[in-house]
LUMKOL-756597 format. One line per 10 residues: number of its first residue (from 1); their letters; for each residue z negated, y, x negated of C-alpha. Coordinates in steps of 0.001 Angstrom, whole numbers, plus 524288, in hexadecimal, padded with zeros to 5 digits. Example, Ala and Ser with C-alpha at 12.3 -4.5 7.8 and 13.67 -1.06 7.14 Angstrom:
BEGIN
1	AS	7E188:7EE6C:7CFF4; 7E41C:7FBDC:7CA9A .
END
This chain:
BEGIN
1	XXXXXXXXXX	33F2A:7C7E8:52E13; 331F3:7C3E7:53316; 324C6:7C55B:52CF9; 32154:7CF19:5229A; 32A3C:7DA09:51EB8; 32A93:7E083:51197; 32F32:7EDE9:50D84; 3397C:7F08E:5033B; 32F9C:7F324:4F867; 327C2:7E710:4FC14 .
11	XXXXXXXXXX	3343F:7DF17:4FB9E; 337AC:7E472:4EE35; 32A2A:7E186:4E8B7; 329CB:7D419:4EF19; 33729:7D0A1:4E98E; 332BF:7D50B:4DC28; 32645:7CCF9:4DCE1; 32E8E:7C125:4E042; 3385B:7C3E4:4D57A; 32DAF:7C55F:4CB34 .
21	XXXXXXXXXX	32764:7B8BC:4CFD3; 319F2:7B710:4C9A0; 31B62:7C2AF:4C068; 31AC7:7CD1E:4CB10; 310B7:7D7E1:4C928; 31151:7E5F9:4CDBD; 31690:7EC8B:4C176; 32102:7E223:4BF45; 324EA:7E2BF:4CDA3; 3264D:7F18B:4CC7F .
31	XXXXXXXXXX	32EAC:7F03F:4C027; 33726:7E59A:4C623; 339B9:7EDF0:4D232; 33D35:7F990:4C996; 3464C:7F15A:4C112; 34D44:7EB6C:4CCB9; 34DD6:7F6EA:4D600; 34BA7:80329:4CDB2; 340CD:8061B:4D754; 3353C:80CCB:4D11F .
41	XXXXXXXXXX	32832:808FF:4D6C1; 31A5F:80A4B:4D211; 31165:7FECC:4D064; 3083E:803CA:4DB0A; 31306:80223:4E519; 3159B:7F44D:4E035; 3072D:7F0E8:4E132; 306C9:7F642:4EF06; 3126C:7EDF6:4F330; 30CE4:7E1E0:4EC7A .
51	XXXXXXXXXX	2FFD8:7E372:4F39C; 3071C:7E4BD:5008A; 30F89:7D8C4:4FDAD; 30391:7D0DA:4F9C8; 2FC95:7D4D6:50643; 30872:7D014:50DF7; 30813:7C331:50680; 31550:7C512:4FFE4; 30FF9:7C4FC:4F206; 3040E:7BEF5:4EBA4 .
61	XXXXXXXXXX	2FD64:7C3FD:4DF7A; 2F494:7BF82:4D4B1; 2EECC:7C5F6:4C8C1; 2F446:7C27D:4BB73; 2ECA1:7C23D:4AED5; 2E87F:7CE57:4A767; 2F18F:7D273:49C76; 2EF57:7DAE6:4907A; 2FBF4:7E274:4930F; 2F5F5:7E733:49FDD .
71	XXXXXXXXXX	2E8F0:7EA87:499BC; 2E28D:7DE61:49F35; 2E6E5:7E11B:4AD2B; 2EC88:7D65F:4B57E; 2F945:7D65F:4BD21; 2FA68:7D251:4CB58; 30609:7C939:4CCF8; 30D1D:7C7C7:4D9E4; 314EC:7BC68:4DF46; 31D4F:7BB10:4EB39 .
81	XXXXXXXXXX	31731:7B2DB:4F616; 31E6A:7A9F6:4FF6E; 31D1A:7B48C:509ED; 32267:7BE84:50059; 32E3F:7B624:4FD6F; 33067:7B400:50BE7; 3303D:7C27C:50F2E; 339AC:7C521:503EA; 342DC:7BA82:508DA; 34246:7C00B:516B3 .
91	XXXXXXXXXX	344AD:7CDD9:511CA; 35056:7C96F:509A3; 355F8:7C1C7:5153C; 354C8:7CDC4:51DE0; 35B74:7D66C:513D5; 3666D:7CCC2:5113D; 368D6:7CA98:51FC9; 369CC:7D92D:5223B; 3722A:7DB3A:51617; 37B88:7D09D:51A95 .
101	XXXXXXXXXX	37DA2:7D841:52731; 38254:7E472:52035; 39083:7E739:5236F; 39A23:7E63E:51857; 39CC1:7F39B:512C6; 3AA39:7F8E9:51080; 3AE3C:805A9:50A42; 3B05B:80B68:517CE; 3A222:80903:51BAA; 39C0E:80E31:50F2D .
111	X	397F3:81C4A:50F1B .
END
């Protein structure tokens, strides 16, 4: 894989942003990760990863409108960029290629 590399948490957040499409904001990303992986995270960690991914050009963000349910505060929505999709595709290819090289397991090789 050439170009940018992403860590496991960045990959998880980036995949979630892509899966949520145009509805991705930090709290929903955190909830989606928890629902799909039982991994508890706080929203500060999600914001930190999103800032890092935006700096790398893998996500873009824009502010949504203020809502009464949030006390007039606005949400920042994130979308996957072309570079973000590319790095996800490269990461998935790498994982699948390595996984395909795993030897077949038999009961005699399992511990």
